[in-house]
C-alpha positions, 0 to 999 in steps of 0.5 A: 946804911940806909937812905932816906930821900925826903921830896920838896916842893913850893908850899910844903908844910915844914913840920911833915919835913923837919918832924921824920927828919928829926926822927932819923938824924936822931936815929943816926945819932944814936947809931951811927952809920944806919941812916943818910938823909937827903932831901931834893926838889925838882930842880934842886932850888930852894923851896918856900914852905907853907909857914914862910921858911925857906929850905935848901935841898941837898939837890935835884931829884934827878941827882938824888941817890936811889933811896932805901925810904922815899919820903913825902911830906904834905902841905897845900903844895900837894893840892895840884902838884907839879905833873913833873913831881908826879911823873918822877914818883910814878917811875922812882917811887917802886924803886924803893924800899920802903914808901912813905907819905905824911899828912896830904903827901898820900894824895901825891902817891895817889895822883902816881899810881902808887897807892892802888889797890893799897889801904891809906890814910891822910889828915882827916880833913882830906879823907872824904875828898881823897876816897872821892877822887881815887877809889882804887884806894882804901882809905882809912880816915882814923888811924894816924898811919897806915902801913900796907906792905913797902907802902906807908902813909901817916896822917896829919903833920904830927904823925909823921913822927908816929910813923919815923918812930915806927919805922926805926924801931922795925930796923933798930929796936924798940930801945932805940926808938923809945930813946929818940922819943924821949929826946924829942920830948914825945911822950911815947910812940903812939900805935899806928891804929890809935885814932887821929884825935881824942875823945874830947877833939874827935866830938863836936863841943855841946852848945848846951851848958847841961851836956858840956858838963856832962862832957866834962864829967865823963873825961874827970870820972871815967870809972863812975856809972857813965850810963845814959839814965845815970847822964841824963840825970846829970844833965837833968833831962830823960834818958832819951831826951839826952841821948838823942840831944848828946849825939846831935850836939856832939856828933856822937852817942853817950856810949861811944863818947863814954866807950873812948874816954875810958880806953884813953884814960886806961891807956894814960895809966898803962903808959904813966903809972906802975898800977896793975891791970886789975887796978887800972881796968877799975878806975877805967870803968871796965870792972875786969881785967877781960873786960878792959882785954876785949876793949883794947883787942877791939880797937888797939889790936893788943892786950893791955899788957902787950900795950904797956910793954911796947908803948911805955918808956924803959926807966932811966938808967941811974948813973953810979 
C-alpha cells in the first residue's frame, strides 16, 4: 500500500489536484490495495480553488500519514506560499520516497530548498522567473515532466496526469497505466521529454496571410518538399526575405518549425496506425527510416519502434 498525500491550500488549481488523484484512484480500482489517497491542508479546513470550487481535506498536514508519494499541486496560491507550508515541506519532504509537483507546485518545493542541485520544470509561463529566483535549480522549460532521482516535477496543469501515469507505470506496469489512460480518455501517456507545446502552439501565428498559409501548408503536407526555397515560393517571397520574416513573426526558423511538425506527424502515425516504419518515414517527410530514427533519438531519446511499443495502447480484447 502506497500512501499518496496531496497538499491543499487556498487558490490551488483544481485540475492539478484532481488529475493526478483520478490516475491513482483508477490504479487502486485496477489493483486494489496498491494506493491510499489522502489530502491535507495546514489547518485541516476546506480550501477554495482558483476556479471557486471548494475542496475538503482529510486532515491537517500535522495529522496526515507519512506518505510514500508527496504531491504538491500548483496554482495562484503558490505565489508567496504560506511560510508554515514551506517549513512543513522542508521537514517532511525528504522523508517521502517520492516527491512530486504539478505546475507551479515546483516553486513551493524550491522555496523549501528541496530542488537545490536538481533538474526541474514548471509551467512554461513561469520557467524564466523560476530560474532567476532559484539559481541552484536547473530549470528545463521544454519537457512536460522531469524526473531527477526521487523528485519529479511536471509542467502546466494536464501534464500532472502524464506524470502520475508514469509513476503508476513504474509501480504497476505499462498495461495498468494504459488502461487508466483509456478510461480517462487520455489518448496516451506522453513521454516526459515531449515538449510542453505542439509546433502550432509553440510558434506564434504569423500576422501576414501568406506566412499563415505556409504554416498551415506545412502542417497539412509534412511529406512534401518543405525546404526554404519551396516555402518561400509558396509565400511569394525571396528565400532570404521569407526566412527572416518567418522567424520574426513565428519566433522560430522555418527549418525548426518543419522538424517539429514532422516529428509530431510521425508520432501520431506510430500511435494511431499499424503502418510500417518505412511508410511512416516517407509520409512524415523523413524519406528513410534511418533519418526518422535519428530525429526521434535526438528529440525524444528513443527510436520509433520503441516509441510505438511504449506509447501505443494495446488493442482491446474482444469478448467471446
